[in-house]
Structure formats: C-alpha cells, structure tokens
C-alpha positions in Angstrom: -12.9 -23.7 -20.0 -11.9 -20.5 -21.5 -12.9 -19.1 -24.9 -9.9 -18.5 -27.2 -10.2 -16.0 -30.0 -8.0 -17.7 -32.6 -6.1 -15.1 -34.5 -6.5 -14.9 -38.3 -4.2 -12.0 -39.3 -1.0 -13.5 -37.9 1.3 -11.4 -40.1 0.4 -8.3 -38.1 1.5 -10.0 -34.9 4.8 -11.3 -36.2 7.0 -9.1 -38.4 7.9 -11.9 -40.9 9.5 -9.6 -43.5 11.9 -7.9 -41.2 12.7 -11.1 -39.3 13.5 -13.0 -42.5 15.6 -10.0 -43.8 17.7 -10.2 -40.6 18.0 -14.0 -40.9 19.3 -13.7 -44.5 21.7 -10.8 -43.7 23.3 -12.6 -40.9 23.3 -15.9 -42.8 21.3 -17.9 -40.3 20.0 -20.0 -43.2 19.7 -19.7 -47.0 18.3 -21.8 -49.9 20.6 -24.7 -50.8 22.5 -24.3 -54.1 21.7 -20.6 -54.0 24.0 -19.5 -56.9 22.4 -22.1 -59.1 18.9 -20.8 -58.4 18.1 -23.0 -55.4 15.8 -25.9 -55.0 12.4 -25.5 -53.2 12.4 -27.1 -49.8 16.1 -27.5 -49.3 18.1 -25.1 -47.0 21.6 -24.7 -45.7 22.2 -23.3 -42.2 25.0 -20.8 -41.9 27.4 -20.5 -38.9 24.9 -18.9 -36.5 21.9 -21.0 -37.6 23.9 -24.2 -37.5 25.1 -23.5 -34.0 21.7 -22.5 -32.7 20.1 -25.6 -34.2 22.9 -27.7 -32.6 22.2 -26.0 -29.2 18.4 -26.8 -29.6 19.3 -30.4 -30.2 21.6 -30.5 -27.2 18.9 -29.0 -25.0 16.5 -31.6 -26.3 19.0 -34.3 -25.3 19.5 -32.8 -21.9 15.7 -32.3 -21.3 14.6 -35.7 -22.6 17.4 -38.2 -23.1 19.4 -37.5 -20.0 16.7 -36.4 -17.6 14.4 -39.2 -18.6 17.2 -41.8 -18.8 16.5 -42.8 -22.4 18.6 -44.9 -24.7 19.8 -42.9 -27.7 20.5 -44.7 -31.0 21.6 -43.6 -34.5 20.0 -45.7 -37.3 20.4 -45.7 -41.1 18.8 -43.1 -43.3 18.5 -45.6 -46.1 15.6 -48.0 -45.3 14.7 -51.2 -47.0 11.5 -51.3 -49.1 10.3 -54.3 -47.2 10.5 -52.4 -43.8 8.4 -49.5 -45.1 5.9 -51.8 -46.8 5.4 -53.5 -43.4 5.0 -50.1 -41.6 2.4 -49.0 -44.2 4.4 -46.1 -45.6 4.7 -47.5 -49.1 0.9 -47.6 -49.4 -0.2 -44.7 -47.3 2.6 -42.1 -46.9 1.0 -39.7 -49.3 -0.5 -36.2 -49.7 -3.2 -35.2 -52.2 -2.0 -33.2 -55.2 -3.8 -31.0 -57.8 -2.3 -29.7 -61.0 -2.7 -26.5 -62.9 -4.6 -27.9 -66.0 -2.6 -25.7 -68.4 0.9 -25.4 -67.0 1.1 -28.7 -65.1 2.4 -27.1 -61.9 1.6 -29.2 -58.9 0.1 -28.0 -55.6 -0.8 -29.7 -52.4 -4.6 -29.6 -52.2 -5.1 -29.1 -48.5 -2.6 -26.3 -48.3 -4.3 -24.5 -51.2 -7.5 -24.6 -49.3 -5.9 -23.4 -46.0 -4.0 -20.5 -47.7 -7.1 -19.5 -49.7 -9.2 -19.3 -46.5 -6.5 -17.2 -44.8 -6.6 -14.7 -47.6 -10.4 -14.5 -47.6 -10.5 -13.9 -43.9 -7.8 -11.3 -44.2 -9.7 -9.3 -46.9 -13.3 -9.6 -45.5 -13.0 -7.7 -42.2 -16.8 -7.3 -41.9 -17.6 -11.1 -42.3 -20.4 -12.4 -40.1 -19.2 -14.6 -37.2 -21.0 -17.7 -38.4 -19.5 -17.5 -41.9 -16.1 -16.9 -40.3 -16.4 -20.0 -38.0 -17.5 -22.1 -40.9 -14.4 -21.1 -42.9 -12.2 -21.8 -40.0 -13.7 -25.2 -39.6 -13.0 -26.0 -43.3 -9.5 -24.8 -42.8 -9.1 -27.1 -39.8 -10.6 -30.1 -41.7 -8.6 -29.7 -44.9 -5.7 -31.9 -43.8 -7.9 -34.8 -43.1 -10.1 -34.6 -46.2 -10.2 -37.4 -48.8 -9.9 -36.6 -52.6 -13.7 -36.2 -53.1 -14.0 -33.8 -50.2 -11.0 -31.8 -51.4 -12.4 -31.5 -55.0 -15.8 -30.4 -53.6 -14.2 -27.8 -51.3 -12.0 -26.4 -54.0 -15.0 -26.1 -56.3 -17.2 -24.6 -53.5 -14.6 -21.9 -52.6 -13.8 -21.2 -56.2 -10.1 -21.9 -55.8 -7.9 -21.5 -58.9 -4.2 -22.2 -59.5 -2.0 -19.6 -57.8 -0.2 -17.1 -60.1 -2.1 -18.3 -63.3 -5.7 -18.4 -62.1 -6.2 -21.5 -64.3 -8.5 -24.4 -63.4 -7.2 -27.2 -61.2 -7.3 -31.0 -61.8 -8.9 -33.5 -59.5 -7.0 -34.4 -56.4 -4.7 -37.5 -56.7 -2.5 -39.2 -54.1 1.3 -38.6 -54.3 3.7 -40.8 -52.3 6.1 -38.6 -50.5 9.1 -41.0 -50.1 12.3 -40.6 -52.1 12.9 -44.0 -53.7 16.4 -45.3 -54.5 18.2 -48.5 -55.4 20.7 -50.0 -53.0 23.8 -51.5 -54.6 24.9 -51.9 -58.2 22.5 -54.7 -59.3 19.4 -52.5 -59.0 17.5 -55.4 -57.4 17.4 -54.1 -53.8 15.0 -51.2 -53.5 15.0 -48.7 -50.6 13.9 -45.3 -49.6 15.3 -42.3 -47.7 13.5 -42.7 -44.4 10.3 -40.6 -43.8 10.7 -40.9 -40.1 13.4 -42.1 -37.6 11.0 -44.4 -35.7 11.2 -47.5 -37.7 14.9 -48.0 -36.9 14.0 -48.0 -33.2 11.2 -50.6 -33.7 13.5 -52.9 -35.7 16.1 -52.8 -32.8 13.5 -53.3 -30.0 14.8 -56.7 -29.0 18.4 -55.4 -28.6 17.2 -52.3 -26.7 15.2 -54.4 -24.3 18.1 -56.7 -23.7 20.5 -53.7 -23.2 18.0 -52.4 -20.6 18.2 -55.8 -18.8 14.6 -56.7 -19.8 13.1 -53.9 -17.7 9.9 -52.2 -18.8 8.9 -49.5 -19.4 11.8 -47.8 -21.2 12.3 -45.2 -23.9 14.6 -45.0 -26.9 15.4 -41.7 -28.7 17.0 -40.6 -31.9 17.9 -37.3 -33.6 18.4 -37.6 -37.3 17.3 -36.7 -40.8 14.0 -37.5 -42.4 12.9 -36.9 -45.9 9.6 -36.0 -47.6 9.3 -35.3 -51.3 7.0 -32.4 -50.7 4.6 -31.5 -53.6 5.0 -27.8 -53.5 7.2 -26.7 -50.5 7.1 -23.1 -49.3 7.0 -21.3 -45.9 10.7 -21.5 -45.5 11.9 -24.0 -42.9 8.3 -25.0 -42.1 7.8 -27.2 -45.2 11.0 -28.8 -46.5 12.1 -31.9 -48.2 15.0 -32.8 -45.9 14.7 -32.1 -42.2 16.0 -33.0 -38.7 13.7 -35.0 -36.5 14.0 -35.8 -32.8 11.8 -38.8 -31.9 11.1 -40.8 -28.7 9.6 -44.3 -28.6 8.4 -45.0 -25.0 7.6 -48.7 -24.7 5.1 -49.5 -22.0 2.9 -52.4 -20.8 -0.5 -51.8 -22.6 -2.3 -52.7 -19.3 -0.4 -50.1 -17.3 0.2 -46.7 -18.9 0.9 -44.9 -15.6 4.1 -42.8 -15.4 6.2 -42.8 -12.3 6.9 -39.1 -12.6 3.4 -38.0 -13.3 2.9 -36.5 -9.9 5.5 -33.9 -10.8 3.3 -32.5 -13.6 -0.3 -33.5 -12.6 -1.1 -29.9 -11.4 0.1 -28.3 -14.6 -2.5 -26.7 -16.9 -1.8 -26.9 -20.6 -3.8 -25.1 -23.3 -5.8 -28.1 -24.8 -7.8 -27.9 -28.0 -9.8 -31.1 -27.7 -11.3 -33.2 -30.5 -14.8 -32.5 -29.2 -14.4 -28.7 -29.3 -13.0 -28.9 -32.9 -16.0 -31.1 -34.0 -18.5 -28.7 -32.3 -16.6 -25.7 -33.9 -16.7 -23.8 -30.6 -13.1 -22.5 -30.9 -12.7 -23.2 -27.2 -9.3 -23.8 -25.7 -9.3 -25.6 -22.3 -6.9 -23.7 -20.0 -8.2 -24.4 -16.5 -8.0 -28.2 -16.4 -5.1 -29.8 -14.6 -3.3 -32.7 -16.3 -4.4 -35.0 -13.4 -8.0 -34.1 -14.0 -7.6 -34.4 -17.8 -6.4 -38.0 -17.4 -9.1 -38.8 -14.9 -11.8 -37.4 -17.1 -10.2 -39.2 -20.2 -9.7 -35.9 -22.1 -6.1 -37.3 -22.4 -6.0 -41.1 -22.7 -3.3 -41.9 -20.1 -0.6 -40.6 -17.7 2.4 -41.3 -19.9 0.9 -39.4 -22.9 0.0 -36.5 -20.6 3.5 -36.5 -18.9 5.3 -36.2 -22.2 2.9 -33.3 -23.3 3.9 -31.5 -20.1 7.6 -32.1 -20.7 7.2 -30.8 -24.3 5.6 -27.7 -23.0 8.5 -27.1 -20.6 11.1 -27.8 -23.4 9.5 -25.4 -25.8 9.5 -22.6 -23.3 13.1 -23.3 -22.4 14.2 -22.7 -26.0 12.4 -19.4 -26.4 8.9 -20.2 -27.5 6.3 -17.9 -25.9 3.9 -19.8 -23.6 0.9 -17.9 -24.8 1.6 -19.0 -28.3 1.5 -22.8 -27.6 -1.5 -25.1 -27.7 -2.0 -28.8 -27.8 -4.5 -29.9 -30.5 -6.1 -33.4 -30.2 -6.5 -35.4 -33.4 -10.2 -35.8 -34.4 -11.4 -39.4 -35.1 -11.4 -38.8 -38.9 -7.7 -37.9 -38.9 -6.3 -40.4 -36.4 -4.8 -43.7 -37.5 -7.1 -46.7 -36.9 -4.6 -48.2 -34.5 -3.9 -45.1 -32.4 -5.4 -44.6 -29.0 -4.9 -40.9 -28.7 -2.9 -38.2 -30.5 -2.1 -34.6 -29.5 0.0 -32.1 -31.6 1.9 -29.3 -30.0 1.2 -26.3 -32.2 2.9 -22.9 -32.1 1.5 -19.6 -33.4 3.6 -18.0 -36.1 3.2 -15.5 -38.9 1.9 -18.5 -40.9 -0.8 -19.3 -38.4 -0.8 -22.3 -36.0 2.0 -24.7 -37.0 2.5 -28.3 -35.8 6.0 -28.7 -34.4 5.6 -31.9 -32.3 3.3 -34.8 -32.2 2.4 -37.0 -29.2 0.8 -40.3 -30.2 -0.2 -43.5 -28.4 0.5 -45.9 -31.3 -0.7 -48.9 -29.3 1.3 -52.1 -30.3 0.8 -51.6 -34.1 4.5 -51.2 -35.2 6.0 -54.1 -33.2 3.1 -56.4 -34.1 3.5 -55.7 -37.8 7.3 -56.2 -37.9 7.0 -59.3 -35.7 4.5 -60.9 -38.0 6.4 -60.0 -41.2 9.8 -61.2 -39.9 8.6 -64.1 -37.7 10.6 -62.5 -34.9 9.2 -62.3 -31.4 9.1 -58.6 -30.4 7.7 -58.9 -26.9 8.4 -58.1 -23.3 7.4 -60.0 -20.2 5.5 -59.1 -17.0 6.3 -61.2 -14.0 3.4 -62.7 -12.1 3.0 -62.0 -8.4 1.9 -65.6 -8.0 2.9 -68.5 -10.2 0.1 -69.7 -12.5 -0.4 -73.3 -13.5 -1.3 -73.7 -17.2 -1.7 -76.4 -19.8 0.3 -76.0 -23.1 0.3 -78.0 -26.3 3.7 -79.5 -27.2 4.3 -80.7 -30.7 7.0 -83.0 -32.2 7.6 -83.0 -36.0 9.1 -86.1 -37.6 11.5 -84.2 -39.8 12.6 -87.3 -41.7 9.1 -88.5 -42.6 7.9 -84.9 -43.5 11.0 -84.4 -45.7 10.4 -87.8 -47.5 6.7 -87.0 -48.2 6.6 -83.3 -48.8 10.2 -82.7 -50.1 10.8 -79.0 -51.0 7.7 -77.9 -48.9 8.9 -79.7 -45.7 10.8 -76.6 -44.4 7.7 -74.3 -44.7 5.4 -76.9 -43.1 7.8 -77.3 -40.1 8.0 -73.5 -39.7 4.3 -73.2 -39.9 3.7 -75.6 -37.0 6.7 -74.4 -34.9 5.5 -70.8 -35.1 1.8 -71.5 -34.6 0.4 -69.6 -31.7 -0.9 -71.6 -28.7 -4.5 -71.1 -29.7 -3.8 -72.6 -33.2 -1.9 -75.6 -31.7 -4.9 -76.4 -29.5 -7.1 -76.4 -32.7 -4.6 -78.7 -34.4 -4.5 -81.1 -31.4 -8.3 -81.3 -31.3 -8.4 -81.9 -35.1 -5.7 -84.7 -34.9 -7.6 -86.4 -32.0 -10.8 -86.4 -33.9 -9.7 -87.2 -37.4 -6.2 -88.8 -36.9 -5.0 -86.1 -39.4 -4.8 -82.3 -39.7 -5.2 -80.0 -42.7 -3.1 -76.9 -43.1 -2.5 -74.3 -45.7 1.0 -73.0 -46.3 2.1 -70.7 -49.0 -1.3 -71.1 -50.7 -0.9 -74.9 -50.8 -3.0 -77.4 -48.9 -1.4 -80.2 -47.0 -2.7 -83.2 -44.9 -0.5 -84.5 -42.1 -1.0 -87.6 -40.0 0.5 -88.8 -36.7 3.4 -90.2 -38.7 4.3 -86.6 -39.5 3.5 -84.7 -36.3 2.2 -85.5 -32.8 0.7 -83.2 -30.2 0.4 -83.7 -26.4 -0.8 -81.5 -23.5 1.8 -80.7 -20.8 1.5 -78.9 -17.5 3.6 -75.8 -16.9 4.0 -73.3 -14.1 3.8 -69.8 -15.6 6.2 -67.3 -13.9 5.7 -64.6 -16.5 3.4 -63.4 -19.2 4.6 -62.2 -22.6 3.0 -59.2 -24.3 3.6 -56.8 -27.2 4.4 -53.4 -25.7 2.4 -50.3 -26.6 4.4 -47.2 -27.8 3.9 -43.6 -26.7 5.7 -41.5 -29.3 6.6 -37.8 -28.9 8.1 -36.7 -32.3 9.7 -33.2 -32.9 10.5 -31.3 -36.0 13.7 -29.5 -35.1 13.7 -27.2 -38.1 10.1 -26.1 -37.4 11.0 -25.4 -33.8 14.1 -23.4 -34.9 11.9 -21.2 -37.2 9.4 -20.6 -34.4 12.3 -19.5 -32.1 13.4 -17.0 -34.8 10.0 -15.4 -35.0 9.3 -15.4 -31.2 12.8 -14.0 -30.4 12.8 -11.3 -33.1 12.6 -7.8 -31.7 12.8 -4.1 -32.6 14.2 -1.4 -30.3 11.4 0.8 -29.1 13.5 3.9 -29.8 14.5 2.8 -33.3 12.4 0.4 -35.3 15.3 -0.1 -37.7 17.4 -1.7 -35.0 16.3 -5.3 -35.2 17.7 -8.1 -33.1 17.1 -11.5 -31.5 16.6 -12.3 -27.8 17.5 -16.0 -27.9 17.7 -17.6 -24.4 21.4 -17.8 -23.5 21.0 -21.6 -23.3 20.6 -21.9 -27.1 22.2 -18.6 -28.3 24.7 -19.5 -31.1 27.4 -17.4 -29.5 27.3 -16.6 -25.8 29.3 -13.4 -25.7 31.1 -10.9 -27.9 34.5 -9.4 -27.0 34.9 -5.8 -28.0 38.0 -3.7 -27.5 37.0 -0.1 -27.1 39.7 0.9 -29.6 42.1 -1.0 -31.9 45.2 -0.7 -29.6 47.9 -3.3 -29.1 47.6 -3.1 -25.3 43.8 -3.7 -25.4 44.1 -6.4 -28.0 46.4 -8.4 -25.8 43.6 -8.6 -23.2 41.1 -9.5 -25.9 43.1 -12.6 -26.9 43.6 -13.6 -23.3 39.9 -13.3 -22.6 39.1 -15.3 -25.7 41.4 -18.1 -24.7 40.0 -18.1 -21.1 36.4 -18.4 -22.3 37.3 -21.1 -24.9 38.9 -23.2 -22.2 35.7 -22.9 -20.1 33.6 -24.0 -23.1 32.1 -20.6 -23.7 31.6 -19.6 -27.3 32.6 -16.0 -28.1 33.2 -13.7 -31.1 35.7 -10.9 -31.3 34.7 -7.7 -33.1 37.7 -5.4 -33.3 36.6 -3.4 -36.4 37.1 0.3 -36.3 33.4 1.1 -35.9 32.0 2.8 -32.8 31.3 0.7 -29.8 27.5 1.5 -30.2 27.5 0.1 -33.7 29.3 -3.0 -32.7 26.8 -3.5 -29.9 24.0 -3.3 -32.5 25.8 -5.8 -34.6 26.2 -8.1 -31.6 22.5 -7.8 -30.9 21.6 -8.7 -34.5 23.3 -12.0 -34.1 21.4 -12.7 -30.8 24.5 -12.7 -28.7 23.2 -12.3 -25.2 26.3 -10.8 -23.5 29.0 -8.4 -24.6 32.4 -7.9 -23.0 34.1 -4.5 -23.5 37.8 -4.1 -23.0 38.6 -0.4 -22.2 41.5 1.6 -20.8 40.5 0.8 -17.2 41.2 -2.8 -18.1 44.9 -2.0 -18.4 45.2 -0.9 -14.7 42.4 -2.8 -13.0 42.2 -6.0 -15.1 38.5 -5.6 -15.2 36.0 -5.3 -18.1 32.3 -4.4 -18.6 29.7 -7.0 -19.2 26.6 -5.9 -21.1 23.2 -7.7 -21.2 21.3 -7.7 -24.5 17.8 -7.4 -23.1 18.3 -4.5 -20.7 21.4 -3.0 -22.3 22.7 -2.5 -18.7 26.4 -3.1 -18.0 28.4 -4.1 -14.9 32.1 -4.0 -14.2 33.8 -7.2 -13.1 37.3 -8.7 -12.9 38.4 -10.7 -16.0 38.9 -13.8 -13.8 35.2 -13.7 -12.9 34.0 -13.8 -16.6 34.0 -17.6 -17.3 32.0 -18.6 -14.3 29.5 -15.8 -14.6 28.9 -16.3 -18.3 28.7 -20.1 -17.9 26.1 -19.7 -15.1 24.1 -17.1 -17.0 24.1 -19.3 -20.1 22.7 -22.3 -18.3 20.2 -20.5 -16.2 22.1 -21.1 -13.0 22.3 -17.3 -12.4 20.1 -14.5 -13.5 21.1 -11.1 -14.8 19.3 -9.5 -11.8 21.7 -11.5 -9.5 24.7 -10.2 -11.5 23.4 -6.6 -11.0 23.2 -7.2 -7.2 26.7 -8.7 -7.1 28.6 -6.2 -9.3 28.6 -2.4 -9.7 26.5 -0.9 -12.4 28.6 0.8 -15.1 27.5 4.0 -16.7 29.0 5.6 -19.8 27.9 7.3 -23.0 28.4 4.0 -24.8 26.2 2.2 -22.4 23.2 4.4 -23.3 24.1 3.9 -26.9 
C-alpha cells in the first residue's frame, strides 16, 4: 500500500480559466440557447467538440462492444412510469435540496458542503493535519448523507446561501426525473429516462434468444439520459441532458469468473478501498495485482475486476493521464442494498476528483423486479453435467367449474395457481391432501377451492437443466464527463510562450486528423491542396484546409489550438517533387514525404499502428525557418 497525498488546490494544477477560454473561442461547446441567455445544465457541442465526442464514443464501441463481442441496442428515451416504479427510480431517484430562505433559490445540499470545504481548505494553508483530514472525510461522506446529517453538517460548518449569505432551509428530497405525458389523452405517464440500463433489462429475453441461449453475455447501449439537476454548474460535469454508455454483463450468480481475466490479473490499479475511506487514512492501494485483489476479496469477483481494468485501459487510450485516475469503492452506507460491490472510476480535474464511470455488481435485482411485476420469466439456464431426478407438483384447473363458481375472479385465480412457484404448489398440495380444500388470497380477496376446482399430483421428472435469474455486472460511463476530463488533461501551453495554448488530443480521438496548409495562396499550390484533400477523404481521414493569407507559423498555431495532431504543408518543392512536409503537433518536427504516402501514414498514425518516432526513422527530417516557428 502506498500513501497518497490527495490534492486540495486542484485549480493550480489544471489551468481551467485558459482551458475554457480556448474551448469557447474554438467553439468546442457552448451553453444551449446562448443568444436567449442560456439554460443551466444544457450545452451544444460545436463542430470540433461534436466530432471529438463522436470519436470517443467510437473508441468506446471498438474497445468494449467489438473487442468483447457485446450486443449493442438502441432503446427508447421515453420510459413508462410503470417501468421506473418497478426499478425504484420513481421513489428513490432523488437528491437533497436546500433553499435560500429569502430568495427561494435552490441548491443541492451535498454539493454545497463539498464546495464549502474546498474553499476552506484553499484559504487555511496552516491548518492542522487532523482538522484537514476530518474536513476531507466530511467532504467524502456528503454524497451519502441523509437529510438530518446534511442539516447538521451545514449548521456545523456555518454554510450560508451562495451569493446572498442568507440562511438555508432544511434539506428536502427532490426527484430528478423529467415527467411527461405520452399521447393526447394525458392518461399515460412517462419520464425521460434517467439511465439507459432499463431498456436492456426489459429486452433480456430477446437478447438471450439472439445469443442462442448462451451465458454469460453482455449488452451495451450509447444514448441520452436526463437528470433534472437542482443547481447544475461545473460545465459538462453536471448537466441535465447527457450521453451515457452502459454495459449490462449478464452472468451466472454462482460463477462470476471471466474467461479473459488472465490477461489483466497482473495489472495494478489505484484502488481507494471502502475500508481506507472509513478509517480516513487517505491511502490508495497501488501495489496489489488484480489477481490478488480478487483472491483477497478487496474486489468481489473476476468479472468486476476485469471491467475495471478495461476501463483503465480505455481512459488512457482517449487521453486521460494514468496518474490522475483512481477507483473508489462504495462504502456500505452509500451502496444499494442489493449490490454486491461497486467501484467508481474517478479522474482528477480542476474541480477535484470527479466520477466518470461506475462499476457495479447489481446482483439479480433488476431482472427479479421486472419479472415479478410483469409475470414474465426473465431467466437463463445452466445445463447439468449429470441428469437429476426430481419430483414436481402438477396441477389441473377445472376452468368450467371455477368460472361457474367464481365468475369475474376466475381468471385471476387461475393465473395465481398457474404462476405459483414450485414451493408454493407443494404447500397447496399438502393443504389439499389434509383438508380437501385450499385457501388462497388473490387481489386482496380470500377464496376457498376444493378438488372440484383444482387437483394436484406429484410427477417424476429428469432435470437436464436448472433455471436461474442472472446477476448483472454494470460498467456505466458518462461520455460528457470523460470529454471534459480529456479537455483538461490535453490542454497545454508552449514553454516558450504561455499565450500559445493548444490541445494534445490522441490522434485516435482528435476531431480533425490533419490540416492542409499551402505555403502561399497560389493557383499551382492550391491545385495540390484540393488533390490532397480528396485523397485523404477517400481514405477516411478528416482534414481541414487553412489557405488564409496569414504566415505559416500563425496557421500552425491555429491548427494546434484545434488539437489537430498533424499538419501538411504544400510548398514550392511540391510542384517539382510532388512531396510535402508533415508536421507533428507534440514535437513540432517535420518530415518530407511523397504525397502518395500521406493517406497510409496519417491513417496508421491516427490509429496507433505507427508512431511518430517510426516516421522520423523512415523519412528525412525537414528544417526551415517556419519549422522552428
């Protein structure tokens, strides 16, 4: 185990002001309805932001859906009220809210506490270590506090309403779902979905059938989710409409091993365990392999650990710094009662540690609830190595006699007996044998049935398979949050000129792969520019022409601001040699290559098949005044 000094003054580490200024200037994203004053928590992505976000989603598909052979679905954003009642969202999908007692402005209680503590720690540089640790513990605990704890903590810390310094009301729950009516009658209530997962659970039977009944398997979905946030801020990190990417990995609850676990068992992830949080030691485990973590039950099972490892690899592939990632385990007081284990992938940003992906073992909760509510069997089967003789209770309902006696209740009575589990049927058999009648309760009504209405008998059966409700391992990703973390982690300033800011996006996700720059605005050069553009487009390489009259150095700087990793310069040697220079954003070095070599080289560089160092070995380094900029 290794001590981790958890940073407090994150703003010093990440230059948020300059980063967000560049994002705004280059129209990566802006508030929605900007010319109308905007709406908190709603954002529009511009051309560069939209393409980068799309590339992150595509890499997620490649990394998870394709490489793990998952089944991708697209389900409705509008969700029936009944579905979300069953899942528990109608009753429990809420945050606690406090109000400014004079202005009525609403605030999310736990975030007020977290933000207040961050400010206190930033101001009191000479604070004693014990006091500092206690405040950090309160900050960690805020998200899992109930209303009484929130009220007590707000009072203890002397927190007032931001901006006005007025008193705050007591904390009250606020349901975060957007309610709507489906259809013109107003009788069918629904919600904009708070998560994509429920659509996958509802379609479990069809997915299992599509997978030829084989277990385990995973389904995945990228789509919009909605949260009516109380007081959204922090840009893309707290919004009311957001893109989610979720995986539901269905597995036999008696066997949560993963067939690829051997590939990751020696990896060491930064683990912030529940025990270390409770003890307030601020210790991150960095020297424990995933194999040992599972063996020692630090992580509950192989499948959960496997997906944590794959998430770690994914985050680094899209530009998140490895030293700024940790996996925080949910403490018992914040974990759902049905969950076996939960780990959040958190990333360090200028706003502190931000959750960007969750990994939960949800057990069989969701399928069990939907099955019970709809009377639909949502189960899989495990085949037995040896057939197993069993005794079952078979029943026969005399529909004619039941209908004559019980009339409008006959259908409900028949359904009750037909759908009774085996254990209940055995009880009914024993009761009928002992009393020559059975008593049942259906829809709050009591009924007595005799052998004239229903009969039971024991039959012998050879069991070839056992049915079970699968458990679910769920990795869930907030795409917008990941995109914002990429912005901060890839933001840079040139050492020789702090005003020259730029992004170093991995070529894999860069919104534009290369710029095409004619040295001067000349017809002969422009002909080559258009030919190169067409050639790259046919190869599936995105490019951007900048033929403005500015110097080549200024156009390089403009290219860098957009995070375009490579720049092609068409110069006068192009006219005779049909070659161009290719410049790398990171090193600012250039090589000269034939135009025909461009598509393959840029494609291979963009997908990590070839490195820039390999390009430098293959092609001559080009030196010019512009290269030094």
